[in-house]
SERO-4910 file (N, C-alpha, C, O; in steps of 0.05 Angstrom, whole numbers):
BEGIN
 pado doro    nc1    nc2    nc3   cac1   cac2   cac3    cc1    cc2    cc3    oc1    oc2    oc3
  Cys    A   -332   -341   -783   -316   -332   -758   -293   -352   -756   -294   -373   -769
  Val    A   -273   -349   -742   -259   -370   -737   -249   -371   -704   -233   -356   -692
  Cys    A   -268   -399   -694   -258   -409   -665   -235   -421   -665   -227   -438   -680
  Val    A   -221   -409   -640   -192   -416   -628   -198   -433   -609   -212   -422   -591
  Ser    A   -193   -458   -604   -199   -478   -577   -161   -482   -566   -146   -491   -583
  Val    A   -154   -477   -547   -129   -482   -533   -125   -502   -511   -131   -494   -489
  Tyr    A   -117   -526   -513   -112   -543   -497   -100   -536   -480    -76   -533   -485
  Leu    A   -109   -533   -458    -91   -511   -431    -63   -540   -416    -68   -561   -405
  Gly    A    -43   -533   -421    -26   -555   -411     -5   -570   -433     16   -581   -425
  Val    A    -12   -568   -460    -12   -586   -479     -7   -567   -513      6   -574   -533
  Gly    A    -21   -546   -509    -18   -525   -528    -31   -525   -554    -38   -505   -566
  Asp    A    -34   -547   -563    -49   -559   -587    -72   -542   -601    -90   -549   -586
  Ile    A    -80   -529   -615    -95   -502   -633   -107   -516   -649    -96   -526   -668
  Asp    A   -132   -520   -642   -155   -525   -660   -171   -497   -676   -184   -478   -666
  Arg    A   -165   -504   -702   -182   -474   -724   -203   -484   -732   -199   -506   -743
  Val    A   -224   -476   -731   -248   -490   -741   -260   -471   -758   -269   -453   -744
  Glu    A   -265   -465   -785   -279   -449   -800   -296   -454   -798   -302   -478   -797
  Leu    A   -320   -429   -797   -345   -437   -794   -369   -413   -809   -377   -393   -797
  Lys    A   -378   -420   -834   -398   -407   -842   -420   -399   -824   -428   -414   -805
  Lys    A   -433   -371   -831   -459   -357   -822   -482   -381   -808   -493   -380   -786
  Asp    A   -483   -395   -823   -504   -419   -814   -495   -438   -799   -509   -457   -795
  Glu    A   -474   -436   -790   -454   -457   -775   -452   -450   -751   -441   -466   -735
  Ala    A   -462   -423   -742   -453   -417   -722   -454   -425   -695   -442   -416   -675
  Arg    A   -476   -450   -700   -484   -472   -675   -453   -481   -666   -447   -486   -643
  Ala    A   -436   -483   -689   -409   -499   -671   -395   -480   -653   -382   -491   -636
  Cys    A   -395   -462   -654   -375   -446   -630   -392   -451   -607   -378   -447   -587
  Val    A   -420   -459   -601   -426   -467   -573   -414   -493   -569   -407   -500   -547
  Thr    A   -410   -508   -589   -398   -537   -582   -364   -537   -568   -351   -548   -550
  Cys    A   -360   -514   -596   -329   -510   -585   -324   -496   -560   -303   -499   -547
  Ser    A   -338   -486   -555   -334   -466   -530   -333   -492   -501   -318   -496   -482
  Gln    A   -357   -507   -512   -360   -528   -490   -339   -545   -487   -335   -556   -465
  Thr    A   -321   -551   -514   -301   -571   -508   -276   -547   -504   -253   -554   -506
  Leu    A   -280   -526   -499   -260   -513   -488   -255   -513   -460   -232   -512   -452
  Phe    A   -272   -514   -445   -288   -510   -416   -284   -538   -410   -267   -541   -392
  Met    A   -291   -556   -417   -281   -578   -411   -257   -584   -406   -250   -591   -383
  Arg    A   -239   -583   -428   -209   -583   -435   -203   -571   -408   -196   -586   -390
  Phe    A   -206   -543   -404   -196   -528   -379   -206   -545   -354   -186   -556   -344
  Leu    A   -224   -550   -344   -227   -560   -319   -213   -591   -317   -209   -601   -295
  His    A   -207   -605   -344   -195   -622   -338   -168   -614   -333   -164   -620   -310
  Thr    A   -147   -602   -343   -128   -594   -347   -122   -576   -307   -102   -577   -293
  Ala    A   -145   -565   -302   -144   -553   -280   -149   -581   -255   -139   -580   -232
  Ser    A   -160   -598   -263   -161   -616   -239   -131   -628   -236   -120   -631   -214
  Leu    A   -116   -637   -265    -93   -644   -257    -73   -629   -236    -59   -639   -219
  Leu    A    -78   -598   -244    -58   -581   -235    -61   -587   -201    -44   -586   -184
  Ala    A    -90   -595   -197    -99   -591   -165    -83   -611   -150    -80   -610   -126
  Ala    A    -74   -630   -166    -60   -650   -154    -32   -645   -143    -21   -659   -126
  Phe    A    -22   -625   -154      2   -610   -156      9   -594   -137     30   -596   -125
  Leu    A     -7   -576   -134    -12   -545   -129    -17   -551    -91    -32   -569    -84
  Pro    A     -1   -532    -72    -18   -538    -50    -52   -533    -44    -67   -523    -60
  Arg    A    -56   -540    -23    -89   -540    -25    -86   -516    -11   -110   -512     -6
  Ser    A    -76   -500     -2    -73   -469     11    -59   -456     -6    -45   -439      5
  Ser    A    -58   -457    -32    -43   -434    -55    -70   -418    -48    -92   -428    -47
  Ser    A    -63   -392    -45    -86   -368    -44    -99   -359    -79   -121   -353    -89
  Ala    A    -67   -363    -90    -78   -359   -123   -105   -384   -134   -124   -379   -149
  Phe    A    -99   -408   -123   -116   -426   -133   -133   -441   -115   -137   -465   -119
  Glu    A   -145   -426    -95   -159   -431    -72   -192   -421    -90   -207   -439    -97
  Pro    A   -197   -398    -94   -218   -379   -100   -226   -410   -126   -247   -423   -123
  Phe    A   -210   -417   -146   -226   -433   -164   -231   -461   -161   -246   -475   -174
  Ser    A   -210   -472   -133   -214   -503   -122   -239   -499   -113   -257   -513   -123
  Arg    A   -245   -480    -93   -273   -481    -74   -296   -478    -96   -318   -488    -93
  Thr    A   -289   -465   -118   -317   -461   -134   -313   -486   -150   -333   -500   -144
  Phe    A   -300   -498   -164   -307   -522   -185   -306   -548   -176   -319   -566   -186
  Phe    A   -287   -552   -153   -278   -573   -136   -285   -587   -109   -283   -610   -102
  Gly    A   -297   -559    -92   -302   -561    -67   -283   -567    -51   -290   -562    -27
  Phe    A   -263   -576    -52   -235   -572    -28   -226   -547    -38   -234   -533    -56
  Gly    A   -202   -545    -21   -183   -517    -18   -195   -501     -1   -187   -478      0
  Lys    A   -216   -511     15   -225   -489     42   -213   -498     64   -202   -519     70
  Ser    A   -219   -476     76   -196   -470    104   -190   -498    116   -204   -518    115
  Thr    A   -169   -495    125   -164   -518    137   -149   -509    167   -135   -488    169
  Asp    A   -153   -527    189   -137   -519    200    -97   -515    201    -81   -529    190
  Thr    A    -95   -498    213    -65   -486    199    -36   -499    201    -16   -494    188
  Thr    A    -41   -515    219    -16   -534    223    -16   -553    195      5   -566    192
  Thr    A    -31   -555    181    -26   -575    157    -15   -560    136    -15   -567    112
  Thr    A     -5   -541    144      8   -531    121     31   -507    135     39   -487    124
  Met    A     39   -516    161     65   -503    169     82   -518    163     81   -542    160
  Gly    A    109   -497    161    140   -513    172    150   -525    138    172   -536    138
  Ser    A    140   -523    118    146   -542     97    165   -524     77    170   -531     54
  Leu    A    175   -493     90    186   -476     82    216   -469    103    215   -457    124
  Pro    A    236   -476     94    255   -469    114    263   -443    117    276   -444    138
  Gly    A    264   -423    109    265   -392    110    302   -390    110    317   -401     94
  Arg    A    308   -375    126    332   -356    130    338   -354    147    321   -357    164
  Asp    A    372   -343    158    371   -327    177    374   -302    175    368   -288    195
  Ala    A    383   -291    151    381   -257    143    350   -250    148    330   -260    139
  Glu    A    356   -219    170    327   -219    166    327   -187    142    346   -175    132
  Glu    A    297   -182    140    298   -157    121    316   -133    132    320   -124    155
  Gln    A    326   -124    106    336    -95    115    322    -70    124    317    -56    105
  Leu    A    316    -65    138    292    -29    136    307     -6    142    331     -7    148
  Ser    A    295     11    142    310     32    150    304     43    178    313     64    187
  Asn    A    286     26    192    276     30    216    266     56    220    272     68    241
  Lys    A    254     68    204    244     91    210    215     88    198    212     77    176
  His    A    193     99    213    172     99    204    163    116    186    166    140    192
  Phe    A    148    109    159    145    135    145    131    152    146    134    172    132
  Val    A    112    149    165     97    169    175     99    180    198     94    204    200
  Leu    A    104    168    217    108    179    248    140    188    255    145    204    273
  Gly    A    158    176    239    180    178    241    194    168    259    218    173    259
  Thr    A    181    149    279    190    137    298    203    101    300    187     85    291
  Pro    A    221     93    307    235     62    304    214     44    298    193     49    310
  Leu    A    215     22    280    199      2    276    211    -20    291    193    -35    300
  Arg    A    234    -28    297    244    -49    316    251    -31    342    252     -6    344
  Pro    A    255    -50    360    261    -43    387    292    -39    389    306    -54    374
  Pro    A    306    -17    408    295    -14    424    266      8    424    260     21    404
  Tyr    A    252      9    449    229     31    445    230     42    481    233     29    502
  Pro    A    226     76    474    220     81    504    210     66    524    194     48    518
  Asp    A    217     71    547    204     65    578    182     65    573    176     82    556
  Gly    A    161     47    581    142     50    592    118     44    565     94     52    569
  Leu    A    126     30    539    107     34    523    103     -5    526    116    -22    539
  Gln    A     83     -8    511     81    -35    511     81    -46    481     89    -32    462
  Glu    A     72    -74    478     75    -76    445     51    -99    445     47   -113    465
  Ala    A     35   -103    417     16   -123    412     20   -122    382     29   -104    368
  Val    A     10   -148    376      9   -160    344    -21   -170    340    -31   -190    351
  Phe    A    -37   -147    319    -63   -170    308    -48   -174    272    -28   -168    259
  Ala    A    -72   -185    270    -80   -192    247   -111   -200    236   -128   -215    245
  Thr    A   -110   -182    210   -140   -184    201   -149   -185    174   -169   -176    165
  Gly    A   -126   -201    160   -126   -198    129   -105   -193    122    -84   -201    131
  Cys    A   -107   -182    108    -84   -151     89    -75   -140    104    -89   -131    123
  Tyr    A    -50   -137    101    -40   -117    137    -30    -87    127    -19    -71    143
  Trp    A    -35    -81     95    -34    -51     89    -50    -35    104    -44    -19    122
  Gly    A    -70    -42     96    -97    -29    115   -101    -30    146   -105     -9    159
  Thr    A   -101    -48    155    -90    -61    182    -77    -42    201    -84    -35    224
  Glu    A    -51    -33    181    -28    -23    199    -41      9    197    -40     23    217
  Lys    A    -53     18    176    -62     45    174    -74     56    196    -70     76    210
  Gly    A    -96     35    193   -116     32    216   -102     37    246   -116     52    260
  Phe    A    -78     29    257    -70     30    277    -46     59    286    -45     73    306
  Trp    A    -32     59    260    -15     81    264    -32    108    268    -25    127    282
  Arg    A    -54    108    255    -74    130    268    -82    134    293    -88    156    301
  Phe    A    -83    113    307    -88    111    330    -76    131    355    -52    131    358
  Pro    A    -92    145    370    -81    163    390    -63    138    406    -64    114    405
  Gly    A    -48    155    419    -24    126    437    -12    113    416      5     98    427
  Val    A    -11    109    393      5     89    387     36    103    375     34    124    363
  Tyr    A     59     92    378     84    100    383     95     92    351    105    108    334
  Ser    A     91     67    350     94     60    320     82     39    312     69     28    330
  Thr    A     82     26    287     72      2    278     94     -8    255    111      4    243
  Ala    A     87    -30    255    107    -43    230     92    -74    212     81    -92    224
  Val    A     96    -72    187     78    -97    180    101   -125    175    125   -123    168
  Gly    A     89   -148    180    100   -171    183     91   -193    180     70   -192    167
  Tyr    A    100   -223    191     89   -246    198     95   -259    223    117   -258    234
  Ala    A     73   -272    231     72   -289    257     53   -302    253     35   -300    237
  Gly    A     59   -323    277     36   -345    277     48   -373    255     35   -394    250
  Gly    A     76   -369    243     77   -401    231    101   -410    242    104   -410    266
  Thr    A    118   -416    229    151   -437    236    168   -423    213    190   -417    221
  Thr    A    162   -418    190    188   -411    169    204   -382    183    192   -363    192
  Lys    A    228   -387    182    245   -367    196    250   -340    176    260   -343    154
  Asn    A    243   -322    183    247   -293    160    228   -301    136    236   -299    113
  Pro    A    207   -309    142    189   -312    106    193   -282     97    193   -260    109
  Thr    A    198   -291     63    192   -267     45    160   -269     42    146   -287     50
  Tyr    A    151   -243     28    122   -239     26    109   -262      6     88   -273      9
  Ala    A    127   -267    -17    120   -289    -29    114   -320    -17     95   -334    -22
  Glu    A    132   -325     -4    127   -345     12    109   -344     29     89   -359     26
  Thr    A    110   -323     53     79   -324     61     56   -331     45     45   -353     48
  Cys    A     47   -313     26     26   -317      3     25   -345    -10     11   -350    -29
  Ser    A     41   -359      1     38   -389    -17     26   -395      8     10   -411     -2
  Gly    A     20   -395     30      5   -417     46     27   -435     61     20   -451     79
  Arg    A     58   -432     52     68   -461     55     89   -450     90    108   -462    101
  Thr    A     80   -433     95     99   -416    117     77   -418    144     90   -419    165
  Gly    A     54   -419    146     40   -413    164     39   -395    180     32   -394    204
  His    A     47   -374    160     48   -351    183     19   -335    178      1   -347    165
  Thr    A     16   -312    187     -5   -291    181      7   -268    173     27   -260    183
  Glu    A     -8   -254    151      5   -223    148     -5   -206    173    -28   -196    173
  Ala    A     12   -203    193      3   -183    215     16   -158    218     27   -147    199
  Val    A     14   -147    245     13   -118    247     29   -117    276     20   -128    297
  His    A     49   -106    274     59   -101    303     54    -69    310     55    -50    295
  Val    A     45    -67    345     36    -44    347     54    -40    376     56    -58    392
  Val    A     64    -19    379     72     -4    403     60     20    416     60     43    407
  Phe    A     50     12    435     27     34    444     43     48    478     61     39    492
  Asp    A     28     70    481     35     78    509      3     70    527    -19     80    524
  Pro    A     11     54    542    -18     50    551    -22     73    580    -32     65    600
  Ser    A    -15     92    579    -23    118    597    -41    136    575    -52    157    581
  Lys    A    -42    122    547    -49    146    528    -79    125    516   -102    133    512
  Val    A    -72    108    515    -97     82    493    -92     61    506    -67     57    508
  Ser    A   -106     44    517   -103     18    522   -100     -2    508    -92     -1    485
  Tyr    A   -106    -30    523   -104    -54    499   -133    -60    493   -143    -73    475
  Ala    A   -143    -47    512   -177    -58    505   -190    -43    484   -208    -52    471
  Asp    A   -177    -15    480   -182      3    468   -167    -17    427   -178    -24    407
  Leu    A   -145    -17    435   -140    -33    406   -152    -54    405   -159    -57    382
  Leu    A   -158    -73    420   -182    -92    416   -200    -84    400   -202    -92    377
  Arg    A   -215    -66    410   -238    -64    404   -237    -49    372   -256    -49    357
  Gln    A   -211    -36    364   -214    -27    337   -203    -53    324   -204    -51    299
  Phe    A   -191    -79    333   -180   -100    326   -210   -118    314   -213   -127    292
  Trp    A   -232   -120    337   -253   -128    325   -273   -116    303   -285   -130    286
  Glu    A   -275    -95    304   -288    -75    291   -278    -73    265   -294    -77    246
  Ser    A   -254    -69    259   -246    -62    233   -244    -84    203   -237    -80    179
  His    A   -258   -117    222   -253   -132    197   -281   -148    213   -294   -142    233
  Asn    A   -284   -171    192   -305   -195    194   -279   -221    208   -263   -235    195
  Pro    A   -281   -219    236   -269   -241    247   -285   -275    237   -272   -296    235
  Ala    A   -317   -272    233   -329   -292    220   -320   -306    201   -328   -328    196
  Gln    A   -301   -293    187   -290   -307    160   -271   -319    162   -251   -306    168
  Leu    A   -268   -351    159   -253   -368    164   -230   -365    144   -233   -372    121
  Asn    A   -208   -354    152   -176   -360    137   -178   -348    111   -169   -358     90
  Gly    A   -195   -322    113   -191   -300     90   -209   -273     97   -227   -273    113
  Gln    A   -203   -256     84   -213   -232     91   -233   -218     61   -216   -216     43
  Gly    A   -248   -213     54   -257   -206     33   -255   -226      5   -266   -248      0
  Gly    A   -240   -211     -8   -233   -233    -31   -205   -243    -27   -194   -258    -43
  Asp    A   -195   -236    -10   -169   -251      2   -174   -276     15   -189   -280     34
  His    A   -160   -293      2   -167   -321      8   -140   -342     17   -124   -350     -1
  Gly    A   -137   -349     39   -113   -368     43   -110   -365     77   -123   -348     88
  Thr    A    -92   -380     90    -88   -374    119    -71   -362    123    -62   -366    145
  Gln    A    -58   -345    107    -45   -322    109    -59   -293    120    -50   -276    135
  Tyr    A    -82   -295    108   -105   -280    118   -122   -278    140   -139   -260    142
  Arg    A   -117   -301    162   -136   -314    182   -132   -287    201   -113   -272    199
  Ser    A   -156   -284    222   -154   -271    234   -149   -278    258   -163   -295    270
  Ala    A   -125   -262    272   -112   -272    302    -92   -249    317    -79   -231    306
  Ile    A    -94   -257    347    -93   -242    361    -72   -258    373    -75   -282    379
  Tyr    A    -43   -240    379    -16   -252    392    -15   -238    413    -16   -213    411
  Tyr    A    -10   -253    441    -11   -237    465     19   -232    472     37   -248    468
  Tyr    A     21   -207    485     52   -212    498     54   -214    530     75   -210    541
  Asn    A     31   -219    543     25   -222    569      1   -235    581    -17   -235    565
  Glu    A     -5   -245    606    -29   -255    617    -53   -235    614    -76   -242    609
  Asp    A    -42   -209    617    -70   -191    622    -76   -189    583   -100   -192    575
  Gln    A    -59   -185    567    -72   -186    536    -79   -213    532    -92   -214    512
  Gly    A    -77   -232    541    -85   -259    532   -108   -266    546   -124   -281    535
  Ala    A   -116   -254    575   -140   -253    578   -163   -235    570   -186   -244    571
  Leu    A   -159   -212    564   -173   -191    549   -180   -200    516   -203   -198    506
  Ala    A   -160   -209    504   -163   -219    481   -187   -248    476   -198   -254    455
  Thr    A   -189   -260    499   -198   -280    501   -230   -276    505   -248   -289    494
  Ser    A   -232   -256    522   -257   -250    543   -274   -236    516   -297   -243    509
  Ser    A   -259   -214    503   -265   -199    483   -285   -216    462   -309   -215    457
  Lys    A   -258   -234    453   -272   -259    435   -297   -265    438   -312   -264    418
  Asp    A   -307   -271    459   -332   -283    466   -358   -265    468   -382   -267    468
  Ala    A   -338   -246    471   -365   -215    467   -369   -214    450   -393   -214    444
  Tyr    A   -348   -212    426   -354   -201    402   -370   -227    385   -385   -225    366
  Glu    A   -362   -248    396   -379   -268    373   -407   -269    388   -424   -272    369
  Lys    A   -419   -267    408   -448   -259    419   -455   -238    407   -478   -237    397
  Ala    A   -438   -218    407   -456   -194    395   -455   -196    364   -475   -186    354
  Leu    A   -438   -205    346   -442   -208    324   -463   -241    320   -474   -245    299
  Gly    A   -466   -258    336   -491   -285    326   -468   -299    314   -475   -323    312
  Glu    A   -442   -295    305   -441   -317    290   -406   -332    304   -390   -325    322
  Thr    A   -407   -352    288   -379   -361    301   -353   -345    292   -346   -342    269
  Val    A   -339   -337    314   -311   -320    307   -287   -339    303   -280   -355    320
  His    A   -276   -336    283   -253   -348    278   -223   -344    289   -205   -360    280
  Thr    A   -216   -327    305   -203   -311    302   -177   -325    323   -179   -326    347
  Glu    A   -159   -332    310   -131   -348    327   -129   -331    359   -132   -306    357
  Ile    A   -125   -342    382   -104   -323    394    -88   -344    412    -94   -365    425
  Lys    A    -62   -328    408    -43   -348    414    -17   -328    433     -4   -310    422
  Ser    A    -14   -334    453     21   -320    461     37   -318    440     34   -331    419
  Met    A     58   -299    445     78   -293    430     99   -312    433    116   -318    416
  Glu    A     98   -319    452    123   -344    457    112   -369    436    129   -378    421
  Val    A     87   -380    435     78   -393    415     85   -382    385    107   -386    375
  Ala    A     65   -366    372     66   -356    353     85   -336    344     81   -324    324
  Gly    A    108   -332    359    125   -307    353    154   -329    338    150   -353    335
  Pro    A    179   -318    331    185   -285    341    162   -267    311    148   -277    293
  Phe    A    167   -243    317    153   -222    297    174   -225    268    198   -224    270
  Tyr    A    164   -227    247    182   -218    221    179   -198    206    158   -197    193
  Tyr    A    194   -184    204    189   -154    190    188   -175    160    197   -195    151
  Ala    A    165   -147    152    167   -149    120    179   -128    107    180   -105    115
  His    A    190   -136     83    207   -115     68    200    -81     67    178    -72     61
  Glu    A    221    -68     73    226    -36     67    190    -26     51    171    -15     62
  Gly    A    192    -36     25    165    -27     14    138    -29     18    121    -16      7
  Tyr    A    134    -49     38    111    -52     43     99    -47     77     78    -57     85
  Gln    A    117    -28     97    119    -18    113    106      7    110    118     22     94
  Gln    A     85     17    121     70     40    125     54     41     86     49     62     73
  Tyr    A     51     18     79     58     16     51     35     41     34     40     53     13
  Leu    A      5     44     52    -12     61     37     -5     85     43    -20    103     35
  Ala    A     13     91     56     27    124     57     48    126     35     62    146     38
  Arg    A     53    113     17     81    109     -2     71    116    -20     51    105    -29
  Pro    A     85    144    -34     71    151    -60     77    131    -84     99    123    -89
  Gly    A     45    124   -100     47    111   -123     40     81   -111     45     61   -124
  Ser    A     26     80    -82     22     51    -71     -4     42    -84    -17     61    -93
  Arg    A    -13     21    -87    -43      9    -95    -63     15    -82    -61     -1    -63
  Asn    A    -85     28    -78   -101     41    -59   -114      9    -54   -127     -3    -72
  Tyr    A   -109     -1    -28   -131    -35    -34   -125    -35      1   -108    -25     16
  Cys    A   -147    -50      5   -157    -55     29   -180    -77     25   -199    -70     11
  Ser    A   -182   -101     34   -202   -120     37   -217   -122     57   -239   -134     58
  Ala    A   -204   -108     78   -221   -114    100   -254   -114     98   -266   -102     80
  Met    A   -266   -125    115   -299   -118    117   -311   -117    141   -325   -134    153
  Pro    A   -303    -85    151   -323    -90    185   -349    -90    180   -362    -81    161
  Arg    A   -356   -104    205   -385   -114    201   -407    -93    212   -431    -95    210
  Gly    A   -391    -71    226   -408    -51    235   -424    -63    263   -448    -64    261
  Val    A   -415    -70    281   -418    -87    307   -404    -79    325   -380    -86    325
  Ser    A   -414    -62    344   -393    -55    368   -389    -77    384   -407    -93    390
  Leu    A   -358    -76    394   -354    -89    415   -378    -86    435   -380    -63    442
  Pro    A   -390    -98    442   -403    -90    479   -380    -75    497   -356    -74    491
  Pro    A   -394    -62    521   -374    -42    533   -361    -66    555   -370    -86    565
  Phe    A   -332    -49    556   -318    -62    576   -332    -77    601   -338   -101    601
  Asp    A   -336    -62    620   -344    -72    635   -367    -97    636   -376   -104    658
  Thr    A   -376   -108    613   -396   -132    602   -374   -157    601   -382   -180    607
  Trp    A   -347   -154    595   -341   -177    582   -312   -178    597   -302   -200    597
  Ala    A   -293   -154    613   -271   -156    624   -271   -173    647   -287   -170    666
  Pro    A   -255   -193    645   -244   -212    675   -246   -191    696   -247   -166    695
  Ala    A   -246   -207    716   -249   -188    743   -218   -181    746   -212   -157    746
  Pro    A   -203   -196    748   -172   -176    757   -161   -156    738   -146   -139    746
  Gln    A   -172   -161    706   -166   -134    685   -184   -119    690   -177    -96    687
  Lys    A   -218   -123    700   -231   -108    699   -222    -78    715   -229    -56    707
  Asp    A   -208    -84    734   -206    -72    760   -182    -53    755   -181    -32    769
  Gln    A   -164    -58    734   -133    -46    735   -136    -20    717   -142    -23    694
  Ala    A   -134      8    728   -138     27    709   -119     30    683   -128     44    665
  Asp    A   -100     22    681    -80     17    656   -100      4    631   -102     10    608
  Leu    A   -113    -19    648   -125    -34    621   -152    -24    610   -163    -28    589
  Arg    A   -159     -9    631   -190      0    627   -188     22    594   -165     28    587
  Pro    A   -208     31    580   -210     41    552   -203     67    566   -207     75    589
  Lys    A   -190     78    544   -183    106    542   -202    128    528   -211    150    535
  Leu    A   -206    115    505   -232    125    492   -254    119    490   -260     95    489
  Gly    A   -271    139    489   -296    143    498   -315    141    480   -306    137    458
  Asp    A   -346    141    481   -355    139    459   -358    162    439   -357    158    414
  Asp    A   -360    179    448   -347    202    425   -326    198    398   -328    206    375
  Phe    A   -305    183    413   -295    182    401   -299    150    366   -295    148    342
  Trp    A   -309    136    383   -322    115    370   -337    126    345   -333    120    322
  Ala    A   -357    144    354   -377    152    341   -363    163    314   -367    156    290
  Lys    A   -347    180    322   -333    195    296   -303    178    280   -295    185    258
  His    A   -294    161    292   -273    143    284   -284    109    281   -268     92    273
  Ala    A   -295    106    285   -301     79    282   -297     64    253   -306     75    233
  Pro    A   -281     34    251   -284     30    224   -308     27    214   -330     26    225
  Ala    A   -300     27    181   -326     26    167   -313     15    141   -290     15    135
  Pro    A   -332      6    129   -317    -13    102   -300      7     90   -308     28     99
  Gly    A   -281     10     73   -263     32     58   -257     48     73   -242     64     61
  Cys    A   -261     56     99   -251     77    119   -223     84    115   -218    108    112
  Val    A   -208     70    114   -182     70    113   -173     84     94   -158    103     97
  Leu    A   -183     74     67   -171     87     46   -178    112     38   -169    126     20
  Arg    A   -203    119     59   -206    152     49   -196    176     72   -196    199     66
  Gln    A   -191    170     89   -177    175    106   -142    186    108   -124    170    104
  Pro    A   -140    202    111   -106    224    117    -88    208    128    -98    194    145
  Asn    A    -59    205    122    -51    194    136    -33    191    166    -18    175    178
  Glu    A    -47    216    170    -41    234    198    -46    215    215    -58    194    210
  Lys    A    -36    224    242    -43    208    272    -78    230    270    -81    253    261
  Ile    A   -100    210    285   -123    226    295   -114    237    317   -103    224    335
  Lys    A   -119    269    317   -109    280    339   -140    278    366   -164    279    362
  Trp    A   -127    274    389   -156    272    406   -147    269    432   -129    255    442
  Gly    A   -166    287    440   -169    291    484   -136    311    484   -126    319    505
***
């Protein structure tokens, strides 16, 4: 047999001719190759950003670093640009505008649960949701690209912007979808996706949303029995929301799209609204849930569920 070992990063190739009775040499050669690989990877580690989504799984396994850190350590290293992404401004499924202005009476919300493809589909199918869009929020780089965000050097999350009619669906309903559609106990990642861009986050537009987001986090943490790592910030701090390019808007509904969603729902329900909502918000009719237990019994998130569901909006009520 012929055993070929490649010294990564240098490119020298040693060809070792082996007879059948010398096959044990393959073991030695394999060990040598592996040690050379580790040596080269350790050198690369000094130059790659710790938050690199491509390098993090390896570094966590072999070197014990690259673990999730505070996002402020990776923010702001990329300047971005003034030019926004050019969009058709028409939702691929709903036909509604992606960018404002929106009809009077509608409200906005922003959520991040990991990869934004599945998250967006879960929300665009929701009753009372007028429009959705994928993009980036929570960082400092202006108008980042997808590649820049995936580098971990923008500070942004992969986020979903939701425009909804509060007379048909409440912010509390959206929060329940958010909590139950992913694993907020996973720090800086979701499923096999690792990096600060995949962190769990809620970015709120007003005090009522902020109060409900914070209280629901406490309630879900108790229900889950684990630490919830969800970041909660106002859009004044985390914004603006930067739209992703046209091809990733409503991606899972587009012909030829990759059928992928890394979300890891835990199968744990958010406790009843009256058990966790703050007093001022609990008594406001427009903030109380509009979707009852019968809806959630049929449409609660489950692992891989958005990939099996049709693209059309859920008809309810």
